N, C-alpha and C positions, 0 to 999 in steps of 0.2 A: 535669655531668648524667649520671645513671646510665643504663645500657643500657635497662632497662625504660621509664624516662621518655622516653628518646630514641625508642624504638620507638613508644610511645604518641603522641608528637608527630607522627612521620611518618605514622602511621595516620590521625590526625585530619586532617592536611593532605590526604592522599589522598582521604579521604571528602568533604572540602570542595571538592576540585577540580571544575571544571565538568564534566569527563568522567565523574565518578562520579555526576552528577545526571541523566544522560540516562535516559529511561524510555519512556513510551508514544510519544513523538514519534519516537524512533529506530526502534522496532519497526514503527510505522506507515509510516515512510518506506521501510524495507526491503521491507515487504509490498507497497508500491506497485510495486516492481520484481519482481513475481511472474513465473513462466514465461510467462504470457500477455503481460505487459508487455514481457518480453525479446523475444518473437516480434515484437511491434509495432515496437520500436526497431530490431531487426535488419532487418526489412523496410524501414524508413525508410532505414537506412544502405545496404542492398544496392541499393535502387531509385534513391536520389538521391545517394549518396555523402556528401560533406560538406555538402551544401546543405540538410539538415534539422537541423543543429546549432543553428541560431538558435532553435528551438522551446524548448530547455531553459532558456536564460536568461530567456525570457519566462514560461515555466511556473513557475519557482521562486518569485517573490514571491506569485503568485496562489495556488498550492497551499499555501504556507506560511501565508498569511493565513487561508484557510478552515480549515485544520487547527488553527491557533491559536485561532480562534473556537470550534471544537468542544471543544478542551481546556479553554478558559476556562469554557464552559457547564457541563461536567462537574465541574470543580473548585469553581466558585462555588455551584452548586445541589446538588451531591452526588447528582445523578441523571443517567442517560444521556440521549442525544438523543431517543430515542423517548418516554421518560417526560415530558420537557419539552414535546415536541410534543403529547402527549396532554393535558397540563394547559392548554396555551395556544391550541390550535387545534381546529376541529371534528374529530370522530372519523373522518369520511370521509377527511380529509386523511391521517391516520395510517394508516388501513387500506390505502389505495391505495399509499402509499409503502412500507410494510412488505411487502406482498404482492409488489410488483415487485422489491424488494430481495432477498427470499428466492429468487425465481425466477432473477434475474440471478446471484446468488452461487452457486447450485447449478450453473448452466451454466458459470460461471467455474471452479469447482472441477473440473468434468469436464475442461475444457481443460487445467488445470494438472496434475492427476494423470496425465493421458495423456502430457503432455510429460515429466514426471518418469520415468514408466515407460519411455518411449522412450529417454531419456538413459541410464538404468540398463542397458538392453539394449545400447546402443552401447559403454558402458564395460566392462561385465562379461560380455556375451554371454548373460546369462540372459533368459528370456522376459519381455517388457515387461508382459504382463498380470499375471504373478506378482509382479513388482516393484511394480507399481501397487498391488496388494492389500496387500503388505507395508508399503509406505510409508504408505498411507492408514490401515492398521491401527495402525501405530506412532504416527501423529499423533493419531488418535482416542483411543488409550489414554492418551497423555500429557495430553490435554485433560481427560479424564474423571477420571483417577485421581491426577494430580499437582496439588497446591494451587498457586494462582496465584503466590504469592511464590517458589516453587521453579521453576515452569514458566517464569516471566518471565526468570529468570536463564539458562535454556537458550535462550530466544529471543534474548536479548541476545548470547550467544556466536555464535549463528548469523548475526547481522548482519555478522560479519566476512567472510562468504562473498561479499559484494559486492566486496570488495577483489580478487577474482579477475579482475574486468573491467578494473581498473586495471593488473593484472599482465600481462594479455594484450597491452597496448600496448607492453610491453618486448620482446615477441617479434616485432614487426613494425616496418617503417619508417613513421614518422609525419611528414609534412611540416607542421611546426607553424606556419610562416608562412602556409601556405595554409589551415590550420585556423582561425587567427585571422581571416583575411580572410573566409572563407566563413561564419563564425559571425555576423559583423556585416553582411556584404554578400553574401547568397546569390544564386546565379544559378539560379533555378528557373522552369520554365514554369507559367503559370497555367492548369492543366488540371483536369479532373474528378479525375484520378488524384492530383494534388498536393493538392487539397482533401480527398480521402478519406484520404490519409496524415496530413495535419495534424489532421483530425478524430479519427482513430484515436489519435494521440499525445496530444492533449488529453483524450480520453475515458479512456484508460488511466492518465493521470497524475493527473487530478482525478476520483476515483471515489467514489460514495456510500457504499460499504461502509467506506471509510476514515474517513468522518465519524462513523459510529456507533461504530466501534472506538475512535477517539481519545477521545471523550467518556466512554465506558464504562470505559476503562482508567485514566483519571484518577480515577474513582470507586473502582476496584479498588485503585489505589495509596493512596488516602486510607484505605480500610478496612484495607489491609495494613500500614499504618504506625501502628498503635495507634488507628485511628479518629479521624484528625485532624479538628478542628472545621472547619465551613464558614467561608469567608473572612469572611462577614458577622458572625460571632461571634468572630473572632480577628483583628481589624483590624491589630494590630501586626505580624502575620506575613504580611499580605496582600501587601505590596510584594515580599517575598522569594519568595512562592509565584508571583506573577505574573511575576517575572523568571525563575524556574525554568521556567515554562511557555513563555515566549518563547525561552529558550535551547534547551529540549528540542525544541520543534516546529520552529523555524527551522533548527537544526542537523540534525535528523533529515531534514527535507525537502531540505536542501542535500546531504546524503549521498546521498539517493535521486536527486536531480536530476543531480548530477555523475556518478553511476554510469550513468544513462540516456544522458548525453552521451558517456561512454566507450564504451558499447555501440554507439551510432550511429557513433561514430568508428572503432571497431575493425572493424565490418562494412563501413564505407565505404571504408577503405583496403585492405581485403582482397577481400571478395566483389564489391563494385561495380567495383573496379579489374579484377577477373578476368572481368567480364561476367556474374556471377551476380546477377540482379536480382529473383528471385522466391523469397521465403522464406515458408513456410507455418507453421512451428513453430520454437520455440527450439531443439529438438533438431536440426532440419535445419540451422539456422545453425551450431551447434557442429560438426556432421559436415562441413559445407562448409568450415570453417576448417582441417580437418586437412591436406589436401594443399597449402593455400596458406600457412599460418602455422606448420605443424608440429604434431606430436602434443602438445607441451606446451601450446600455445595451445588446442588442442581440449580437453585435459583440464581446464584452468582454466575455460574457458567452460562445460563440462559440469558440473563440480562447483559452479560458481556457480548454475546452474539448480536443482540439487538443494537447495542450501542455502537459497536464497530461496523455493523451493517449500515447504520445511518450515516457513517462516514464513507465506507467503502463504495456503496452504490453511487452517491453523487460524484465521487472521484472517478469512478469508471465511466460514467456518462460524461462528466466534464472533460476528462482527458481526450475522449473521442471527439468531442465538440471542438476543443482547442486545435487538435490535429487537423481535422477536416476543414475548419474555418480558415486556418492559416494556409493550408494547401490550396484552397479555392480563392484566397484573397478577400474573404468576407470580414466584416467587422466582428470582433470577438471580445469576450471578457465578461466575467460575472458582475463586474461593477457597472456595466452598461444596462440601460433599460431594455426590456424585451423588444420594444418597438424599434430600437436602434440597432439590434443585432439579431434579426429574425432568423437568419441561417444558423447562427451559433446556437441559439436556444431551440431552434427546430431540431437540430441533431440531438440535443439532450432529451427533448421530448420523445422523439422517435426511438432512441436507444432505450429509454425507460419503458415506453409502451410495448416495444417489441420484446423486451426482456420479460415483462409481466405476461404478455400474450403467450410466450413459450410454455408457461406453466399450464396452459389449457390445451396443449398439444400432446401427442404421444411421446414427445421427447422428454426423457427423464432428466431431472436436475443434474445428476451425476454424469449423464451422457453429455449434457451441455458443458459441464465443467471439464470433462475429458477432452473435448474438442477445443475448448478454450485453451487448455494447457498445451495441446499440440501446436496450435497456431502461435501461442506466445513463445513456445520453444523455437519455432521456425523463425519468428521475427526478432527475437531477442539478440541473437548473435550478430547478424549484420547490422542491426541498429546500434549495438554497443560499439562495434567497430567505427561506425559513422560518428558516434558521440566522442570517442577518443580522438578521431581525426579532427573533428570540429574544435575541441578544446585545446588541441595542439597547434592550430593554425593561427599564425600572427595576423593573417588577413581577416580573421574572424574575431579573435580575442585581443588583438593589439599587444600591449605589454602585460596582459593578464592571462597568458596561457598557463595551463596547469603545470605543477611541478612534477619532477621525476617520480616521486613516491606515488602520487595519485595516478600517474599514467601506468606505472608498473602494476599497481593493484587493479587498474581497469583491464589491462591485458590478461592478468591472471583470472579475473572474473569472467572475461570473454571465453578463455580456454575452458574453464569449468562449465560454463553454460553450453559451450559447443559439445563437450563430452556428454552432458546431460541430455541435450537434444538428440544426439546420435543414439543414446540408450533407448529413447522412445521408439526407435524404429528397428531395434534388435529384437527378433522373435524370442518370446519367453520359453 
């Protein structure tokens, strides 16, 4: 075999390897562990030690099932989630969901960029407000001026930043036997504080903005790969595409879930053990690690926050833009030029600018995050019901309606989120 032929064979095999096929699911999973999510998981570990690790194995199949349904909807119909809701449900349903989503995402962006600016100040000594402006400006520039097929490659590389949290565990002592025991048999008091933490974990892990992003990015991937035909008109390729979606979403959510597990674990064996039980921001968690686990652990934790922030913030802004543009009937898509989709890119710009502007108001980042969680909790349950109904409708999905296992997991996830949402309104 000649050298060119051998190289071509190797390249073909690399392209066909499952790791080469990850796409929207991987990016969505990493965006789930945004700086706000890191703050929530850090607080869980600091307050309860290893006794909140059990939430992650429970969350994994539920979050993966919902995201898989969203990906399936986008790939089968060639339309985003908001466009499908618009076609199948009353306009009032779409308007309420999209309005609340945009507000919640803006508040979440505010909390995330504030955390990123604070981390930059800790690492570099530069002013946090200046760093926030620079990071937000860089993110906005990439979204507006870089086509999706190039921008998505940048996002995929950034997903490696989550590995920082696995690396942190190599800098501290981990009692793995106790970890295994507490994961399956936790010792936690049944108090209002416990309920609030569990609610926060589920709320940050299964979030509405991820639903819209997942479906829309499947559409972007279709258009970015030569305008692949809808599954209904390319039945021979349907099985392959559905396998890809399952691999992509479940592996992406697993990556996200394991990382959240590591964050709870890392803060549980360091901060909780040292008596530090109140963490308000991801940057505070990173700074608290420095005297306990050393400067290397601090740096890894801090760089992880910046990396996932550069994914989470554009996903938050982008999902709001997809939802509003589809609801209004505007041209949308990160592959389009800014001049061809002014409304879509306008939403991204306004959401980013508003999020940054909130840092200069009396509203504290944690207050913004609190209200974002409340709104997400209100939106998530009815939205998940709508998603399950959409993916079950033959009029929407044709021959590619979701299977029974996926539907059952979806209803369980909805019930869990409904319970979590109700807990938010129970007086402590």
